[in-house]
Phi, psi and omega in degrees: 000127181278148179275150178297148178285150177296151186291326185205141176261357183269116182300335181269359185277191187288346182285346184301312180302317180290329175298316180293322177299317178298312180296321179294322180293322176297319178295320179298316181298316181293324177292317178297322179298329179284318193260338189280332185285334184302322185291342183265002183304314177299325179292321178299322179302314180288318185295322184256359178058047184227188184270164177295324179299325181289316184286343175301336179291344174297320177280316184295324180297320178294315180300317179294321179300318179289309190293317188284336188244359189293326178289318182297316181289331174297317178294323178298324176297320177298322186275320190247358178113123184286322179297315179299317181290321179298318177300316178296320181295315178296318179298315179296316180300318182292314179296319179295326176297321176297315180298321177298314183292336181255004186301125180275337183229159182297319182296327176293317178299317181296317178297318180294326177292325176296318177295321177297322177296322176297316176299321178294321178300316178299314182296318182293316181291322184283329187299306181293325179294323181288339176303318180295333180272328189260344188235135176301149185302326183292344181245010182297322179298316178299318180296316179296320177297320179295318178295323177296320176299316181297319178297317179295321177299316179297319179296318181287323185282331186306303182299315182291315179294318178299318179298316180295318181294316179298316181294322186268325189230000181094165187294333182296333184293334181292340176264320183291336178295340178287340189295307179298322177296319178296321179294320177297315179298321180295318179296314180296320179296319179299320188269331194236347178286143182296148180294154177293138180290147181292131179245147175281225178289120183278136172296157179289150178282138184278084182293319181294315178297321179296315180294317181294319179294319179299315179295320180296314180293323177297317179298317179295313181300318180291323180296330182273342187250327179291143180083004175055047175089353178263118185278117174247192182299320181296317179298317180295318179297317180295322179294321177295320176300318180296320179294315178296318179298322178297313178299317180296321180295315180297320178295317180296317183294328180288344183248359183268135182294321178235080187288156174298314178233120179289123181302326181290348177302324184279356175283342175290127181297320181296314183291308182299313179293325179298318177295314181298315180297321180297318179296315180297315186291321178290331172297318176297313181299324180293334179301321180294330181276330182275314186271323185310310182301322180293317180296316182295320183281316188271323183269323180260356174059039176276147175281170183305322179296319179294319178299314180298320180296315179294322182294332178286348178302318183299301179299327179295314178297317179299320179295317181289331184274345188300305183294312175303324178297318178297320177296321177297322178297315180295327184272317188254349180100151186293321185294315180299318182289327174299312180296320178299313181297317180292323175300319178297320180293320178299314180298315181295314180293321179297319178296321179291336180287349177227024181296141179252123182297336181291343180276354174090187190294327184290338177291343175263318186294316184297312174297326177299322177298318178298318181295311187285324176294319177298322178298316179297317179297315179300314182301313181298316183289313184293317179299318179297313182298316185287312185291320180278351182268006178237164178298142180307329180289353180246003186295326181295310181292325178293319176297321176297318178294322177298314178294324178296316180298324178293315180295319179296323176297318179294316180296313180295319180298317180299321182277306187292314182289329173295322178293318178299315180300313181294318181296314181291335178288334178068029180220150180276334183242096182295328183298334181245013182291151178284171183299315183299319180294317180295318179297319179297316178296320179297315179300317182293315182297317181283337172295317176296318179300317179298320179296320178295317178296322178294322176299318177296320179298318178295324175297318180297320181288320188267332189235330187278064179257150182299152178208171176287139179302146176290136175283159184211147170260015184062000000 
């Protein structure tokens, strides 16, 4: 059965709004897939009669599917067509959601979640790359801001929507709700995404590099997540495997005729600094999610509902700031807005590093607004600068690398910032720690976060300057 032709190939034509709706819906689905399943972990323990450690793989399988393959699928989009790949990614995500919702055993659910993660990787890598194909350059910032808003909405909506669905319809509903959304996204993609550009002789796909990178990233992700932030012998061994794999991958890519990632790509100041800043900034953002709940519950004595309400402030602010941030990028330029966003994050994290619990909830919320609004501005500006600053034939792999840097920042932040918090608290059981210990841990974690944000700001000032796009033979 042939797919419908896209409505328009002209980026400036009437298909642009519907193209953005399609891309935003794909971004929403991938964000919901990340955030909605976490709330059902206790339910999975009861439903499958197993341990909490076993059901954690429901979340981890999705994370591994996204992280290990997002660069490879981005490169596949460059070689074989982004529209074609996006259709496949949405279709896979939708079918995998059905498999998750109908899973009779835990191992089936975990396998289906891995497939769902692969579909999400395709959608995430293709979405930003397609912005350059579907949207005029003068409006790219607005488009990136809109996608950032959609991602933040998905992150904020996932836990609350997942909780309501589990309570009202059972755990299967959190996966089956993706099916109608996926079908709508597939229809919009068929009709409104721009056609794939005609390619001459395609270079071969770097299977060896793709496999080696996937194994390396899997080892790193597992080293940061197994043991719940406590480094044991297994974590150290996996981290060593990741380090050796990184060296082997770089050596292989330098000797491959058609590499997965061109080594000269990182010689671009915008691209190299953009990846580094993205990893640092997402590590900072993760600090608010790892440390925040403990500070709110133990130091400010909020009940779970109060903690949840304050925690939604971050994604809500990011959602509201996304579109204005994109407009600012189009008007003032990506570099200025990058520096503005990072400056806001430095101020917010620095304020949280000396927050006093005696000043009440607003002493936490106001700096949190600075951090999350700055994060939204940075994301819109940095994504625009990096994706539009490379040759169109490299946008897929660059989008994959951008998403990878974000995921690595989140993974590293969850482990490293949690370890800093626990170490500075001076207690083995954070759940029963006193106010002074929690405040001490919070100050230390956000002091490190402020230093990381300042490092990203210095990179933006010193290295992230505009340059001519890299040429490519695809």
